C-alpha positions as CSV (number, residue, x, y, z in Angstrom):
1,P,121.8,90.5,100.8
2,S,124.7,90.8,98.4
3,G,126.1,94.1,97.1
4,E,124.4,93.8,93.6
5,L,121.0,92.9,95.1
6,L,121.2,95.6,97.7
7,Q,122.0,98.3,95.1
8,V,119.0,97.2,93.0
9,V,116.6,97.2,96.0
10,T,117.8,100.5,97.5
11,Q,117.9,102.6,94.3
12,P,114.3,103.7,94.6
13,V,114.9,104.4,98.3
14,R,117.9,106.6,97.4
15,E,115.9,108.5,94.8
16,Y,113.1,109.1,97.3
17,L,115.5,110.3,100.0
18,R,117.2,112.7,97.6
19,G,113.8,114.2,96.8
20,R,113.0,115.0,100.4
21,D,113.9,118.5,101.5
22,D,114.0,117.5,105.2
23,C,116.0,114.3,105.0
24,V,119.4,115.8,105.5
25,R,118.2,117.8,108.5
26,C,116.7,114.7,110.0
27,I,120.0,112.8,109.5
28,I,122.0,115.5,111.2
29,T,119.5,115.9,114.0
30,S,119.8,112.1,114.8
31,L,123.5,112.2,114.3
32,T,124.0,114.9,117.0
33,D,121.2,113.9,119.3
34,E,122.8,112.2,122.3
35,E,119.5,111.2,123.9
36,G,117.3,110.2,121.0
37,G,119.8,109.8,118.1
38,G,119.9,106.0,118.3
39,D,122.0,104.1,115.8
40,L,123.3,107.2,114.1
41,Y,124.7,108.8,117.3
42,E,126.3,105.4,118.2
43,E,127.8,105.3,114.7
44,L,129.3,108.8,115.3
45,K,130.9,107.6,118.6
46,R,132.4,104.4,117.1
47,Q,136.1,104.2,118.0
48,D,137.0,102.2,114.9
49,A,135.1,104.4,112.5
50,K,137.2,105.9,109.6
51,P,137.0,109.4,108.0
52,L,134.5,109.5,105.2
53,E,137.2,109.9,102.5
54,E,139.0,106.8,103.7
55,A,135.8,104.7,104.0
56,Q,134.9,105.6,100.4
57,L,138.4,104.9,99.2
58,D,138.3,101.5,100.8
59,E,135.1,100.7,99.0
60,E,136.6,101.7,95.7
61,D,139.8,99.7,96.3
62,E,137.6,96.5,96.6
63,E,136.9,96.8,92.9
64,E,139.8,95.1,90.9
65,P,141.0,96.9,87.7
66,P,139.7,95.3,84.5
67,T,142.1,92.9,82.6
68,F,141.9,90.9,79.3
69,D,141.0,87.9,81.4
70,W,138.0,89.6,83.0
71,Q,134.9,87.5,83.5
72,P,131.6,88.7,84.8
73,P,130.8,87.7,88.3
74,P,128.5,84.7,88.8
75,S,124.8,85.4,89.3
76,I,123.5,85.9,92.8
77,L,121.6,82.7,92.8
78,Q,124.6,80.7,91.6
79,R,126.8,82.1,94.4
80,R,124.2,81.2,97.0
81,G,124.0,77.6,95.8
82,V,120.5,77.8,94.5
83,I,121.4,76.7,90.9
84,T,124.2,74.2,91.7
85,G,122.3,72.7,94.7
86,Q,124.9,73.6,97.2
87,V,123.8,74.0,100.8
88,G,125.2,76.7,103.1
89,K,126.1,80.4,102.8
90,V,128.4,81.5,100.0
91,S,130.3,84.7,100.7
92,S,130.2,87.6,98.3
93,S,133.5,89.3,97.5
94,S,131.7,92.3,96.1
95,R,130.0,93.2,99.4
96,R,131.0,96.6,100.5
97,A,131.9,97.2,104.1
98,G,130.9,100.8,104.4
99,D,129.4,102.1,107.6
100,I,126.0,103.7,108.0
101,L,127.2,107.3,107.8
102,S,129.2,106.8,104.6
103,M,126.2,105.0,103.0
104,L,124.0,108.0,103.8
105,V,126.5,110.5,102.6
106,G,126.9,108.4,99.4
107,I,123.2,108.8,98.6
108,Y,123.8,112.5,98.1
109,G,127.3,112.2,96.7
110,S,128.8,115.0,98.8
111,K,129.5,115.6,102.5
112,E,129.2,119.4,102.0
113,L,125.4,119.2,102.0
114,F,125.6,117.6,105.5
115,V,128.2,120.1,106.8
116,N,126.2,123.1,105.6
117,E,123.0,121.7,107.3
118,Y,125.0,121.2,110.5
119,R,126.3,124.8,110.4
120,I,122.7,126.1,110.2
121,M,121.6,123.8,113.1
122,L,124.7,124.8,115.2
123,A,124.0,128.5,114.6
124,D,120.4,128.0,116.0
125,K,121.6,126.2,119.0
126,L,124.4,128.6,119.8
127,L,122.3,131.7,119.4
128,S,119.5,130.3,121.6
129,N,121.9,129.3,124.3
130,L,121.6,132.2,126.7
131,E,124.1,130.8,129.2
132,Y,127.0,130.8,126.6
133,N,127.5,127.1,127.4
134,T,129.3,125.3,124.5
135,D,130.6,122.1,126.2
136,A,128.0,119.8,124.6
137,E,128.5,121.4,121.1
138,V,132.3,121.1,121.4
139,H,132.1,117.4,122.1
140,K,129.8,116.8,119.1
141,L,132.0,118.9,116.9
142,E,135.1,116.9,117.8
143,L,133.3,113.7,116.9
144,L,132.1,115.1,113.6
145,K,135.6,116.3,112.8
146,L,136.9,112.7,113.0
147,R,134.4,111.7,110.3
148,F,134.0,114.7,108.1
149,G,137.5,116.2,108.4
150,E,138.8,119.3,110.3
151,S,138.9,121.5,107.2
152,S,135.2,121.0,106.4
153,L,134.2,122.1,109.9
154,R,136.6,125.0,110.4
155,S,133.7,127.5,110.2
156,C,131.9,125.6,112.9
157,E,135.0,125.9,115.1
158,V,135.0,129.6,114.6
159,M,131.3,129.8,115.5
160,V,131.9,128.0,118.8
161,K,134.9,130.2,119.6
162,D,132.8,133.3,118.9
163,I,130.3,132.2,121.7
164,D,133.2,131.5,124.1
165,D,134.7,134.9,123.4
166,S,131.3,136.5,123.8
167,K,131.0,135.0,127.3
168,R,134.3,136.6,128.3
169,I,133.5,140.0,126.7
170,H,130.0,140.0,128.3
171,T,131.4,139.2,131.7
172,N,134.0,142.0,131.4
173,I,131.5,144.6,130.1
174,R,128.8,143.7,132.6
175,S,131.2,144.1,135.5
176,T,132.2,147.5,134.3
177,L,128.6,148.7,133.8
178,E,127.6,147.4,137.2
179,L,130.3,149.6,138.8
180,N,129.1,152.7,136.9
181,S,125.3,152.2,137.2
182,S,122.9,152.5,140.0
183,R,120.8,149.7,141.5
184,D,117.7,151.2,139.9
185,D,119.3,151.0,136.4
186,P,121.3,147.7,136.1
187,P,122.8,146.5,132.8
188,V,120.4,144.4,130.9
189,V,122.1,143.7,127.6
190,D,123.7,140.3,126.8
191,A,125.2,139.9,123.4
192,A,126.5,137.1,121.2
193,I,129.2,138.7,119.1
194,V,129.7,136.7,115.8
195,S,132.2,136.8,112.9
196,H,129.5,137.0,110.3
197,I,131.8,135.7,107.5
198,F,131.9,132.2,109.1
199,W,128.3,132.0,110.1
200,P,125.4,131.0,107.9
201,H,123.1,133.8,106.6
202,L,121.4,135.5,109.5
203,Q,118.3,137.7,109.5
204,R,119.3,141.3,108.8
205,D,115.9,143.1,108.6
206,S,116.3,146.6,109.9
207,M,114.0,148.3,112.4
208,K,114.1,151.3,114.8
209,H,114.3,150.4,118.5
210,H,112.5,152.4,121.1
211,K,114.7,155.0,122.6
212,K,115.0,153.2,126.0
213,I,116.1,150.0,124.3
214,Q,118.5,151.8,122.0
215,S,120.1,153.6,124.9
216,K,121.0,150.3,126.5
217,L,122.4,149.0,123.3
218,D,124.5,152.2,122.8
219,Q,125.8,151.8,126.3
220,F,127.0,148.3,125.6
221,C,128.5,149.4,122.3
222,K,130.6,152.1,123.9
223,E,132.1,149.7,126.4
224,Y,132.8,147.2,123.7
225,E,134.6,149.9,121.6
226,K,136.8,150.7,124.6
227,L,137.6,147.0,125.1
228,K,138.2,146.0,121.5
229,N,139.2,149.3,119.8
230,P,139.1,149.8,116.7
231,R,136.3,147.1,116.3
232,R,132.7,148.2,116.2
233,L,129.4,146.3,116.8
234,V,126.7,146.1,114.1
235,W,123.5,145.0,115.7
236,M,121.3,142.4,113.9
237,Q,118.2,144.2,115.2
238,Q,115.5,141.6,114.8
239,L,117.6,138.7,116.2
240,G,117.7,137.8,119.9
241,T,115.2,137.5,122.8
242,V,113.9,140.0,125.3
243,E,112.6,139.0,128.8
244,M,110.1,141.4,130.2
245,E,107.3,141.8,132.7
246,V,104.0,143.0,131.4
247,E,100.6,143.7,132.9
248,A,97.8,141.7,131.4
249,Y,94.1,141.6,132.1
250,E,91.5,138.8,132.4
251,T,87.7,138.9,132.5
252,D,86.2,136.5,135.0
253,A,82.8,134.7,134.7
254,D,81.0,137.7,136.4
255,G,82.4,140.2,133.9
256,N,85.0,141.7,136.3
257,V,88.3,142.7,134.8
258,T,91.4,141.9,136.9
259,S,95.0,142.6,136.2
260,Y,98.1,140.5,136.9
261,V,101.8,140.7,136.0
262,K,103.5,137.9,134.0
263,D,106.9,137.2,132.5
264,I,107.1,137.0,128.8
265,T,110.0,136.2,126.4
266,C,109.6,137.8,123.0
267,T,111.6,139.1,120.1
268,P,113.2,142.6,120.0
269,A,110.5,143.7,117.5
270,H,107.7,142.7,119.9
271,A,109.5,144.5,122.7
272,T,110.1,147.8,120.9
273,L,106.5,147.9,119.7
274,L,105.1,147.5,123.2
275,A,107.7,150.0,124.6
276,N,106.2,152.7,122.4
277,F,103.0,152.6,124.5
278,E,105.0,154.1,127.4
279,D,105.0,157.3,125.3
280,K,101.3,157.3,124.6
281,S,98.6,154.8,125.3
282,Q,97.1,154.7,121.8
283,W,98.7,154.2,118.4
284,T,97.4,153.6,114.9
285,L,98.9,150.9,112.7
286,E,100.3,153.5,110.4
287,E,101.9,155.4,113.3
288,L,103.5,152.3,114.8
289,S,104.8,151.3,111.4
290,A,106.5,154.7,110.9
291,E,107.8,154.8,114.5
292,A,109.4,151.4,114.4
293,A,110.5,151.6,110.7
294,M,108.7,148.3,109.9
295,S,106.1,147.4,107.3
296,E,102.5,147.6,108.3
297,E,102.1,143.8,107.6
298,M,105.0,143.0,110.0
299,V,103.6,145.4,112.7
300,R,100.1,143.8,112.4
301,K,101.6,140.3,112.9
302,R,103.7,141.4,115.9
303,M,100.9,143.3,117.6
304,G,98.7,140.3,117.2
305,F,100.9,138.6,119.8
306,W,100.2,141.3,122.4
307,V,96.5,141.2,121.6
308,N,96.5,137.5,122.3
309,Q,98.4,138.1,125.5
310,R,95.6,140.5,126.6
311,V,98.1,143.4,127.0
312,V,96.9,145.4,124.0
313,H,93.4,145.8,122.5
314,A,92.9,146.3,118.7
315,N,89.9,148.3,117.3
316,R,89.2,148.8,113.6
317,V,87.9,152.2,112.6
318,G,87.1,152.2,108.9
319,E,90.3,151.1,107.2
320,D,92.5,152.0,110.2
321,V,93.5,149.8,113.1
322,I,93.9,151.5,116.5
323,Y,95.9,149.8,119.2
324,S,95.5,150.8,122.9
325,L,96.6,149.3,126.2
326,V,94.0,147.1,128.0
327,S,92.8,148.7,131.2
328,A,90.4,147.7,134.0
């Protein structure tokens, strides 16, 4: 269809897409998904694709400046030969030759919305990458820089560099700790060290780690301070993952309770709450809340995870909730 007709038909679609909260995230997900991205990822890889600024300028240049001899363009039907009886296809000089990505960005009027959404998605991917492998993200970032511009994605470059630097720092500190520790007490802390100014907002809720967990974190901090003096680490205490072995219990059809050990990946908040049961086998909700410096509502949600895993049992006594380790 011609440019005028396309604009009329797509206007309700544009308004609908602008009203969807998840539309930009879906576009960025498809744009950076090598396996399932489809046309959008192919669009990103195009060798002849122009930066968004140039594509938009080209579209604007197609419009001739008004003069005293200006005449309105002929109707769509007339150009197609419907009125005059002509047969065949009549080209439209007002057709805009923008690509798919520039059209999508044009719906929202600014590329910053897409860049900010990509920063949030990139942060999630980098922080969940336990192997510090950034090769795939570097490749996608270079493709995005060709379309959105290097200056718009400078923060993303710093984020990727932070993870690469974290890998080198982690390797250095772990080798030092392995030399100074025994086989029974190996280093267990891996850290992603970020320049928080360049990253999107990260969760900063405070909590109090169990003393065993805190000692491992302090050990890592001391080695980092030796390596990067005068820099200091500030832990984002509720971010990250913890891999641990726990003893759970199952009841068979005959009513017999059997125990087994399973590996669980959880958050630091879940891990520190369960670690408190090494000190004593029974805690009230109020006691756990005070010990971990978390609200009772947050403790109740986190402990529900361990109850579902059949590691902890919850009993309600009056208005109090008492948690205890499940035993045979």
